[in-house]
C-alpha positions in Angstrom: 131.3 121.1 98.0 132.4 118.7 100.7 133.0 115.0 100.4 131.2 113.3 103.2 132.2 110.2 105.1 129.9 107.5 106.5 129.0 108.0 110.1 129.6 105.4 112.8 126.6 105.3 115.0 126.7 105.1 118.8 126.8 101.4 119.9 123.7 100.9 122.1 121.9 97.6 122.9 125.1 95.8 121.8 123.9 96.1 118.2 126.0 95.4 115.2 127.9 98.4 113.7 127.6 98.2 110.0 131.0 98.1 108.3 131.9 101.5 106.9 132.2 101.8 103.1 135.8 101.4 102.1 137.9 104.4 101.2 138.5 102.9 97.7 134.8 102.4 97.1 134.0 105.9 98.4 136.5 107.5 96.1 135.3 105.4 93.1 131.7 106.5 93.8 132.7 110.2 94.2 134.5 110.0 90.8 131.4 108.4 89.2 129.3 111.3 90.6 131.7 113.9 89.3 131.7 112.3 85.9 127.9 112.3 85.8 127.8 116.0 86.9 130.2 116.9 84.1 128.3 114.9 81.4 124.9 116.3 82.5 126.2 119.9 83.1 124.7 120.0 86.7 126.0 120.7 90.2 125.4 118.0 92.7 124.2 119.3 96.0 123.9 116.0 97.9 124.8 112.4 97.1 124.1 109.6 99.6 123.6 105.9 99.9 119.9 105.1 100.0 119.5 101.3 100.3 120.4 98.5 102.7 124.0 99.9 103.1 122.5 103.1 104.6 119.7 101.2 106.5 122.3 99.2 108.3 121.9 95.7 107.0 123.7 95.1 103.7 124.3 91.6 102.4 127.6 90.5 100.9 126.2 91.1 97.4 124.0 94.1 98.1 124.0 96.8 95.3 125.2 100.2 95.9 122.1 102.5 95.7 123.4 106.0 95.3 121.0 108.9 95.1 121.6 112.6 94.6 120.0 116.0 94.4 121.3 118.4 91.8 120.8 121.9 90.4 121.0 122.9 86.7 122.2 126.2 85.2 120.0 129.2 86.0 118.9 129.7 82.4 117.5 126.2 82.3 114.8 127.3 84.9 114.1 130.5 83.0 113.4 128.8 79.6 110.0 127.8 78.2 111.7 124.6 77.1 110.9 121.5 79.1 113.7 119.7 80.8 113.9 116.3 82.6 113.8 116.6 86.3 115.6 113.3 87.0 118.9 111.8 86.0 118.8 108.0 85.6 122.0 105.9 85.0 121.5 102.3 83.8 122.2 99.8 86.6 125.4 97.9 85.7 127.8 95.6 87.4 130.8 97.6 88.7 134.2 95.9 88.6 135.6 98.1 91.4 132.7 97.7 93.7 132.1 94.0 92.8 128.3 94.4 92.8 125.8 96.3 90.7 125.9 100.1 90.9 122.6 102.0 90.9 122.8 105.8 90.4 119.8 108.2 90.2 119.2 111.8 90.9 116.4 114.4 91.3 116.4 118.0 90.2 116.2 120.6 93.0 112.8 121.7 91.8 111.5 118.1 92.0 113.0 117.7 95.4 111.3 120.7 96.8 108.0 119.7 95.2 108.3 116.4 97.0 109.1 118.1 100.2 105.8 119.9 100.0 104.1 116.5 99.6 106.0 115.1 102.7 107.8 112.5 100.6 109.5 110.1 103.0 112.1 109.0 100.5 113.4 112.6 100.2 113.8 112.8 104.0 115.7 109.5 104.0 118.2 110.9 101.5 118.6 114.1 103.6 119.4 112.1 106.8 121.3 109.2 105.3 124.3 108.2 107.4 126.3 107.4 104.3 127.1 110.6 102.5 129.4 111.0 99.5 129.0 114.7 98.5 127.2 117.6 100.1 126.9 121.3 99.9 126.4 121.6 103.6 124.7 125.0 103.8 122.2 124.4 101.1 121.4 120.9 102.3 120.9 122.1 105.8 118.3 124.6 104.6 116.5 121.9 102.5 116.5 119.4 105.4 115.3 122.0 107.9 112.5 123.0 105.6 111.4 119.5 104.7 111.4 118.3 108.3 109.5 121.4 109.5 106.6 120.9 107.0 106.5 117.1 107.1 103.1 115.5 107.6 103.7 112.5 109.9 100.4 110.9 108.8 101.7 110.7 105.3 105.0 109.2 106.6 103.0 106.6 108.6 100.9 105.6 105.7 104.0 105.1 103.5 105.9 103.0 106.1 102.9 101.0 107.1 102.4 100.0 103.4 106.1 99.1 103.0 106.0 96.9 106.2 102.6 95.4 105.2 103.9 94.4 101.7 107.0 92.6 103.2 104.9 91.0 105.9 102.5 89.6 103.3 105.4 88.0 101.5 106.7 86.5 104.8 103.3 85.0 105.5 103.3 83.2 102.1 106.2 81.0 103.4 105.2 79.1 106.5 108.7 77.6 107.2 111.5 79.5 105.6 111.7 83.1 104.2 114.3 85.2 102.6 116.3 86.8 105.4 116.1 90.2 103.7 112.3 90.2 104.0 112.5 90.3 107.8 114.8 93.3 107.6 112.6 95.0 105.0 109.6 94.5 107.3 111.3 95.4 110.5 112.8 98.7 109.5 109.4 100.4 108.6 107.8 98.8 111.7 110.5 100.3 113.9 110.0 103.6 112.0 106.3 103.5 112.9 107.0 102.9 116.6 109.8 105.5 116.6 107.5 108.2 115.2 104.8 107.4 117.7 107.2 108.0 120.5 109.1 111.0 119.1 106.5 112.7 116.9 109.0 113.8 114.3 110.6 112.5 111.1 112.6 109.3 111.7 116.2 108.4 111.3 117.2 106.1 108.5 119.6 103.6 110.1 118.2 100.4 111.8 120.4 100.9 114.9 119.3 104.5 115.4 115.7 103.3 115.2 116.3 100.5 117.8 118.0 103.1 120.1 114.8 105.2 120.1 112.0 102.7 120.7 110.8 101.0 123.9 111.5 97.4 122.8 112.3 94.6 125.2 115.8 93.1 125.4 114.8 89.8 123.8 113.4 91.5 120.7 116.5 93.6 120.3 118.7 90.5 120.6 116.7 88.9 117.8 117.1 92.0 115.6 120.9 92.0 116.4 121.1 88.3 115.4 119.2 89.0 112.2 121.5 91.8 111.2 124.6 89.7 112.0 123.3 87.0 109.7 122.4 89.5 107.0 125.9 91.0 106.9 127.4 87.6 105.9 124.5 86.4 103.8 123.6 86.8 100.2 120.4 88.6 99.1 118.5 85.3 98.4 119.5 83.4 101.6 116.7 81.8 103.6 116.1 81.6 107.4 113.4 79.9 109.5 110.4 81.9 110.5 110.9 83.7 113.8 108.0 83.7 116.3 109.3 86.8 118.2 109.8 88.8 115.1 106.5 87.7 113.6 104.6 88.6 116.7 106.2 92.1 116.9 105.6 92.9 113.2 101.9 91.7 113.3 101.3 93.5 116.6 102.4 96.9 115.2 100.5 96.5 112.0 97.3 95.4 113.7 97.5 98.4 116.2 98.1 101.1 113.6 96.5 104.5 113.9 94.4 106.1 111.1 96.9 107.2 108.5 96.1 109.6 105.7 95.9 108.0 102.3 96.0 111.2 100.4 99.3 112.8 99.3 98.5 116.5 99.3 100.8 119.4 98.6 101.3 121.6 101.6 100.1 124.9 99.9 100.8 126.8 103.1 104.6 126.6 102.5 104.7 127.1 98.7 106.1 130.6 99.0 108.8 129.5 101.3 109.7 126.7 98.9 109.8 129.2 96.0 112.1 131.4 97.9 114.4 128.5 98.9 114.4 127.4 95.2 115.4 130.8 93.9 118.1 131.2 96.6 119.6 127.8 95.6 119.4 128.4 91.8 120.9 131.9 91.9 123.7 131.1 94.3 124.7 127.8 92.9 124.9 128.6 89.2 
């Protein structure tokens, strides 16, 4: 099991580089994860940051949103007894981190079931630029499998709805809106444009998305300025409505392709998922 470090992304378009998570915070989170693994008697295969800190636009008071994939002892999967396929830790203020700490995990069986349904959140975990723990060989296999079978129409439907919900909230305020709403609308909008260009599952970080779309310089400067403001703001801080950002968001939403609304399991790859599941369970426990 390796302890991952956050990655510093290439600096294109003169974008902001999100501050790396401090060594102290990283060690504290890794210790928390090891404690949970011991208490729950599980092996953590992957643990990452999943929220705004991994998206590239944390506020000063952003929570730490840590997510993990784990495997239980082999006999658990061979028993007729039901078991929970998630681990949920109550969100509490953390004295070391100075903000609330949100920690949740999925069982490996649940993760592979979600891969068969092209779950975008799972892919985000697998490609997060902020990684705390990873069994590299196992996670590489899971990521390769999940990306290979991903249905991009399902991804587009998900990200379109995420962007649409934030955009509707922005439109409710004609003059000032919460700064974070623009970020929450822009990232899925950039994902939609990125997938249209590259025809594959998207990166997670805002800067990586900006690097891969054909956006004009003025728009990129506005996004850069937005992220600069977000990094020194609080979660509830307001900014004035931005015509350039408004136009971009509405244009992408209005010119969407037809996205699949159904979340169907990809039955073609169930056997491969079963084989991967058995391989992980028998080798890890």
